[in-house]
N, C-alpha and C positions, 0 to 999 in steps of 0.2 A: 280509544284503549280500543286495540284490534282484538277481537272475540276469539276467544281459543277453540270454540265450538261444546263447552261442555254445559250442559243446564244442571242446575243446581236447584233441587227444593227445597228450599225453608219452612221449617213447620214450627211456629211457635205462636203461643198466644197472647206475648207481651210484644206490641207494636213496635216500642224502642229499640228491643234487641232484633227484632226482624230488619229494621232499617239500618241499624249498624251493618249488621252481618251484610245485608245484601250492600251496602255502599261498600264495602271491603273487598265483595267477591266481585264485583263488577267492576271496582279499579284496575285488577288484575284480570279482568278477560271473561270471566262466567255471566252466562247468561242466569240470570235467579228469578224464580217465580216464588210467590211466596203464598201459604198458607196458614191461617189462624185458628185452625180446628183439624180434627181428625177429617169428618166427613169432606171437606175442601182440600185436604190432602189425598185423600184416595181416590179422589176426584181428578186433581191436577196429575197425579202421579198414571193413570191410566190416560191423559189426554197428551202429557208432553214426554212421557219415557225419558225422564230426567238420567243424567248420568253418575247424581250421586243425591242423597238425602243426607238432610242436616236436621234432627227430628229431636223434639221435645219429650219428654218422659210426662208433663203434666198438661193433659188439653182440658177443655171445658167438658167436651163429649165426651171423648174416649181416651185411655190411657195411651203413652207413646209404646208400649208393650203391644197392646192389642194390634194396635198397627203395623207393628214390624212383623207381628204373627202372620197377619192378613198378605203385606203382601211380600211376605218369604216363599209365600203358598205358589207363588207365580213368578217371582224373579228375583237375580242375584244382586240386583243393584245393591252396591254399596251404603250402608247406614251409617251414619256417625249420631249417637244418642247427645242430648244434651239433659244435662240432667243436677239437680241440686244436691241428690244424694252421693254421699263419698265414701261411704260403707264399701269394702270391698266384697261381699259377697253379694250386694246390689248393684255392682260393677258387673259382677260375674254373671249375674243373673239375665241381665241385658245382653251380654255375650252368648249365652248359652240360648238364647232364643232367636240369635240371628244379627245382631248388632256388629259391627267392623271395627268398632273404636268409640271411644267416648269422651266427653269433656265436662268438668265438674263447674254448675256455676258457682262464684262469677267466674268467667272467662276473661282471657286478653282477646278482640279481633282479629290480630296479629297470628296468636296462637292458632284459631281455629281456620285461617288461612292455612296455615303451613297443614295442619293436621288433614284437610280438604285433598292438597296437593299430594302430602305423603298415601293416603288411600287410593286416590285415584293413582298412583304410579303403580301401586302392588296390585291392585286389581284389575289395571289393563295390561299388564304385562304376563304373557302365559309364560309360566317358571320353569315350562320343559316342552322342547320338541320332539314329540311322541308322534308315532303313527297314528292315521289319522283316528282309526277304530282298533281297542285294544279288549280284547275279550278273555276271561277268567270263566271257564267252564262252562260259559254260556248262562251263568249266574249272575257276573255282573258286567256290563259292558261299560266302556268310556269310548265317546265320539270327541276328538277331539276337533274335528271341523265345526261342529255345533256346541262347543262347550257343553257338552250332556252326557249326563250319567244315568245308566238303566239298571234296575234289580229285578229280577223277574220278569223282561219285558214292562216294567213302569218305571218312569220316568223320575230319578232321585231329585228333588229340590236340595240344592246344596248353595251355601252362602259361597261368596269370594272367596273367602279366608279359608273355607272347607275344601273347595274346591285345588286350592295351590299347594295345601299340605298333602290333600292327598295325591296331588299330580307329584309334588316333589318325592312323597314315598313308593310311588308306581316308577319313577323315573329308575330307580336304586332300589330295586327287588332285594331283600336281604339284608340290604343297610340297616344298621340298626343308629339312628339321629339322634341327638341329646334336645332336648327342648331347645335349648339356646340355639342350636343347629336348624332348626326346624322354623325358629321366628327368624334368626337371619334369612337363609335361605328363600322360606316359603312367604314370609310376612314383610322382609326388608329390616335392613339395619334400622330404618327410621322409624319403625314400630315401637310404640310408647305403651308398655302393659306389662301384665304378670306371668312368669314363669306358669302360672297354674291355668293361664287363660287357653296354653296349646291344649293340655289337658280335657277342658271344656270342648272344643274342637274335636279333639278325638272322640271324645264320650259322644257328642253328636253323629259325627263321621258313622260309629261305629251302630248307632240307632239307626241311619238311615240305611247301609250297606251290608251290614252283617244278617245274617238268618238269626241267629243267637247273639245279641251284643253282650252278654255275658259272658259267651266261650267263644270270641271270634277268632275268626279262621284267615282273615283278610290285614286287619292290621292289629299289631301284636306289642303286647306290653314285654319290655326287657327289664326286668327289675333292678332300681336303680340306676340304670343310663336312660332310657327311653323307650323311643318306638320304631319298630318296621313293618314292612310291607312283607307279606310271605304268602300272596297271591301268585297262582303259576299258571 
């Protein structure tokens, strides 16, 4: 099989799961590296610069949530969580700390491969052809060449989905988007999640780019409809 040039880091302490996932991903051309605990995962992440991480929540030395938080401080690499927790609140918690998608155990390897492809597609395509640098009152600056957002001259670490939602809103200032429209335009038709997922991403964006998240001046709520970008 010809390599597609994408490195996938699979992190799970169950060796059989890792072997099956690796086999399916390698069959369609991904290069796969495996880790069986948090320390291995973080060391490999630094060394191989993966295109995507499949991350189990339950690991022997640290939780998947802890690993996700550490990675999100320095990278927007897509992360798919593997979890035995099926409660909506648990899933939203994972999205809240920066995961891009989730799969509940037990899962079909074919489903995982499809999710990997979907996440890579929607995180590798810039949703909006904007000018290279956009500045809003010198308070918020977006550099589209570097895929970088700065707030008060400090770099803001956004997840891929947060960045794509922000760019979609910025491209159409003053336009109100429904949650469904943001899922379709920013996250892609193949995104599988709750409408509330958008609310979680918006909340995270406000925490990162607003001076006062409780009284936002950039991302505004249009009650009963959705959200709009109000920066000038």
